[in-house]
Phi, psi and omega in degrees: 000149181280132179246123183245130173264123180250130178209176180171157178294162179304133178067017177279338179115023181298322181296323175301314181296318179299318179297317180296316180295324176297318178295329180283345176124359178290150170270106187265129176248119185264108182296326179297318179296319178294323179296327176288322181296318188286351178247017176290157178307135181095345179279143180303326182297323181293320177297321180291321177297319180297319178295325184281324189241355177094164182289348179292350176266011177249147172280165177303333179285349184095354178280163180291131174270093187299315178300321180295317178294319179301320179292333179287324187261340184292129182080004179235091184304323181294319179293321179295319178295323178297316178295315180300323181294336177277314190274313190300316179300324180288325176295316180295324178296317179290322177297319179298322178294321178293320177298315181298330181270358181286148178299147177301137180095356179293151165259113184267127175244117176260115181273104188233106182303320185253037181303313182288315183298330181261009174067031185267353184309314184295348181274359181254153172291330191208137177240128178247127178246132172260128187234156174200152181299149183301318183298322178292320179295319177299316181297320178297317181293323178291315186283323188253343183244358177070023180273154171284160180298319180298316179296321179297316181291326176296320179296319179295317182294335181283348180259174175300151177286160177305320181293321177296318182290316185290335176296335180274356191266138166281327175220137172246126177252125181277120180253038179275346183263217181277158175303327180295320182292319176295320179298320178297319179296321179293317179298318180296317179297318179299311184290315191267344184231306186290315180295312176297322178300313180296319178299318178295319181297315180294325181277349181069039182232150174291159174296145178297138180229110176279194178294129180249129179278153173287132183234161178299155180304136181248121182297340180285346179301317182296321179294316177297319181296321179296320179294316181292320179301318179298322178293316184294325182293341180257005183293315185204139182294344179279353175283118185274322182201156177225123181238128170283123184218187180083183187302324183285351179273357184234159175299148178119171182285154181194162167291147186281067178229129176267120180259139176226141166263122178250110188259134174236174187281314194225150176304324185296339181271354183303312182299317182292318180290325176300318178295322179293323177294322176302312180298330180277358178106016182231082181292157173297138185262355182303126178091351178290135187291341185250012175227151177285160175254160179226108184255014178299133177304139180078016184213142176223150177254131173237158178217161186285143174276351181280117182290349182263001181208105182282126181222135170245131176247125177257096182279116187231141170278143183306131179096353182268357181108168183259228185289128178300150179301134177085357181297144180085350182261003183289000000 
């Protein structure tokens, strides 16, 4: 099943996107809701928070006093990290249980406000960021949440910057306009990218790739390659290194395909790592009519199931050679 990480800065409109994706059929997991569940009275996390921050963060009823805790950690990175270390593992554990219980074929959307700040982007097949200009976000917080302008700006400053967040995104949707315009973008992405991506993943096939023209060098290739490399490095512990190579790794024109050499130690590990790459969204490409095959001993070709981003992976055992001649030029 396809796993999508959804994030965005405070008041950018992430909740709108989650609602729309849920209506379209996604199984949405709300990290904020899980974070509230794991600190309810009787939960181990609440007891740990009390030991870490004192009973002054509790209400007379024994429930967590969120404003009191917020005042303790706001502006104190060490305290915030201490809290995150208590809460986040338990949230991820509950999210994993929900993913495991989802019907086969589901598109799972995990709504995570601090996805980038907590380094979770690489564990998803696809990351969607909802963005909006800071001034608009401040106005939304003042008008709809009753915050002062100063408090709103402090909350924004405490999160990742838009550029940091957007670097992690496969798609960024601008929510500066009307809800309808953002909704249309979400519907298009669902129809044209997420549903086909999930279908390819379930079928174990690469995305269809027609004839690709050579285009001028795109500065975004390096950014996309860095994001994909981070995902590949966590696929399997037997992956020793991942290198972006081929024409798109150098200045100059190229077909819009990102080539990677994924190196492992031994030929015997090829089948297991190949299966792990399939689960990560990179099926074996052998036999696909629109991709070349590579039958060199100690080497396998994989390609991306995502129709919106063409990727070739040259899975090689150490000592079998690197990128085949002509790769990336198809």
